[in-house]
N, C-alpha and C positions, 0 to 999 in steps of 0.2 A: 590436507585438502582444505581450501578456503571455504568459508561459510556462505559464499555466493560464487558461482562459477559463470564463465563466459565461453560460449562455443559459437563459432561462425559457420553458418551454412549458406554459402553463396551471399545473396544480398540481405540475409537475415542474421541478426545476432540474437542468440538464445541465452538469456540470463536466468539462472536457476538458483533459488534460495536453497541452501544446502546444509541445513541442520535437521535432517529428518528424524533423528533420535529425540528431538525436542519439538517436533511438529513445526519446524522452522520458526520457532518463537524468537522474538527480537531480543537477542542477548549474544554473549560470546563476541565474535568478530563480525557478526552479520552486518551491522550498519556500515562499518568502514569497507568491508569486502564488497557489499552491494554497491556502495558509492563508486568504488573503483571500477567495478564491472560495467556499471551504467555509463560512467564517464568515458571509458574506453570504447564502448559501443557507440555512444553519441559522437565521438571524435573520429571513428573509423570511416575513411572515405568510401570504402566498399559497402558499408552497411547502409541499407535504405529503410529498414524497419527493425524494431526490437520486439522480441517476444519475452514476456516475463512469466515465469512459472515457479512451482515449488516441488522439491524432491519428496518422495515418500507419500504419506497418507493425507497430508494437508498442504494448503498453499502457505498459510502463516497463521499460527495460533495466537498472535498478538504479543504483548510484552511478556518476557519471561519473568514471572513474579518470583521465581526462586532466586533471582539475582537482584531483587529489590534493594536489599541491604547494601550490596556492592554498588548499585546504581546511585544510591543516595549517601555514599560515604562522605561526601563533601559538597559544598555549594558549587565548587568548580566542576565536579564530576556531573552533577545534575545538569548544569548549564551545557556541558558538552553533549550529554545524551539528548537533551531537548533540541540542541542545534543540529545534531547528526540526523535525527529522524526527520526534521524539516528539510534537510538537504536532500534526502531521498526524493521527496515530492518535487523539489526543483529539478533534480536529475530526470525525473519521469515527465514532468509537465512543461518545463521551460526549455528543454533541449529541442532541437529542430526535427528530430525523428519521431514518427508515430510509434506508440507502444501498444502492443496487443497483449492483453492478459489471457493466460491459460490457467484457470483457477479451479480448484477442486477441494473437497473435504471441508476444512474449516478456514475461514478468513475472518479473524476476530480482531477487534481494536485496530491497531496499526495495520494488520493484514487487510481488513476491510477498507481502510483508508487507501491502501495501495491499489486495491481493485478500482476504487473511484478515481484514482489518479491516472489509470490507463485510458488511452484514447478509444480503444475498442476492447470488448471483453467476450471471450468464449468461456462459458461456465459449464462445469460438469453437473449432471443431475443431482449429485450428492452434495453440492455446495451449500454451506450454511454460513451466514454472516450476521454479526451483531457487534454493538459497541458496549463493552462492560465498564467503560471508564467512570461513569457517574456513580455506579454502584460501589466502585472501589476507591473513589475519591481522586481518581486521575482526571485528566482533561484530554479531549480529542485533539488530534494534530492532523497533519496531512492536508491542511486547507479545507477540511470538510465543513467548517463553519461558513465558508463561502460557497463551496460546491453543492452541498446538500440543499440548502434553501433555494439556490438557483435552479436545481433540478426538480425539487419536490414541493417547494413552498415552505413558508416559515413553520406552520403548525406540524406538518408531517415530519420535517427535519427535526424539530424539537422532540417530537414523540420518539423517533428512532434513537436519538442520542440520549435523552433523559431516561427513557424506560428500558433501553437496551433490547428492543424487540428483535427476535431471531427471524431472519428471512431466509427462505430457501431459494433455489435458483429460479423457479418459475415466478415467485413473488418479485424477485429482483428484476426479472425480465418485464413483468407487468408494470413496474415503476420506471422502466427505461434505464435501469442502472447496469444491465448487461445486454449484449446484443444477441447472443445465441446460447441455447442450452442443448447440450449433447450428452450421450452416455459417457460415463467417467473414463472408460478406456479409449475414447476418441478425442478427449479434450485437447491434448497437445497436437495431435494430427490435424484437427480442424483449425486450431489457432495458427499453425504453420501455413495451412492452405489459405487462410484469410490474410496472413502476413504476405504471402506470395502475391496475392491480388493487390495489396497496398503497394508492394515494391514495384509493381508495374506502372503505377501512377508517376506523374512528374514530381520528383522529389522537391524541386524548388517551390512548386505550387502547394504541395502538402505541408511543407515547412511554414509557408506564409499563412496557410489556413490554420495550422495549429497555433501560431503566434496570435492570430486574430481572435481565436476562440478562447485561449487560456491566458495570454500574456498582456493584453491591452488594459490600460486603465489602472494597473497596479493593485487591483482588488485582491488577487491571490496572494501577492507579497504582503499586503497589509494583514490579511487573515493569518498567514504563516507567522508573522511577528507577534500578533496578538495571542495566538495559540501557544507560541513558545513561552511567552511571559506567563500565561495562565498555567501551563504545564509545570513550569519551574515552581510556581507558588504551590500547586497541588502536590508535587513530589515532596516538598518540604513540610507539608502540613501534618501534624501528629495524627489527625484522624485517618489519613491515608494509610499510614503504617498499621494502625489498629485494624482497619478494614481488611488489609491484605493478610495480616496475621490470622484474622478470623476466617478468611477465605481458605487458609491453609497453605498459602504459598504456591498454589498450582498456577499453571499458565492461564492468563486471562485475555 
């Protein structure tokens, strides 16, 4: 079974992170499998909207720190991991089809970044999001150095990233980072209902709108490249390995 699956439901492509035994942490084959699923959905002529969700108890628990030594085994491997995670943001944000997030449980680090990469988000009441990167010596990715200041302003974005403040679903909604908050057992149902509404809109118009809001001016691409370089530096820094070892190698 792949670490990310694709299911087509009429005009909706449902993409599911599928490492539930690891709370869908970013490791294993998750990045290449997710890239493939998103690319297939973006290219499918019958698909008008994509829903992104996670199997099991969490949306995505962030980088799988138990695989840190494997991820950092060589400079080439570090470069590939950093490139692969940035590619997911391109798949989500720079493709023509709108992406609706159906998120629950934990969305940590890269998982929080993917929430912010969605065009619309339905959040479960049990959702918790935060960035642990600065504590662990990592660096944020997913274009958040562009997206968060744009959404919240410089100081609030800095606070969330540097201090790793934990936000629940209602706090995220009050900041304008998620659209709807629903009971956990309704999150996928409500996201699919929202996606159905999106699918009824003119796809050529929504594609142009998405391009106008996310792809113009090159700011997102510039942020992705800056983050990639910074993440490579942080992965290779000896302080990062010490911090992760002290953390105990748990998911972050």
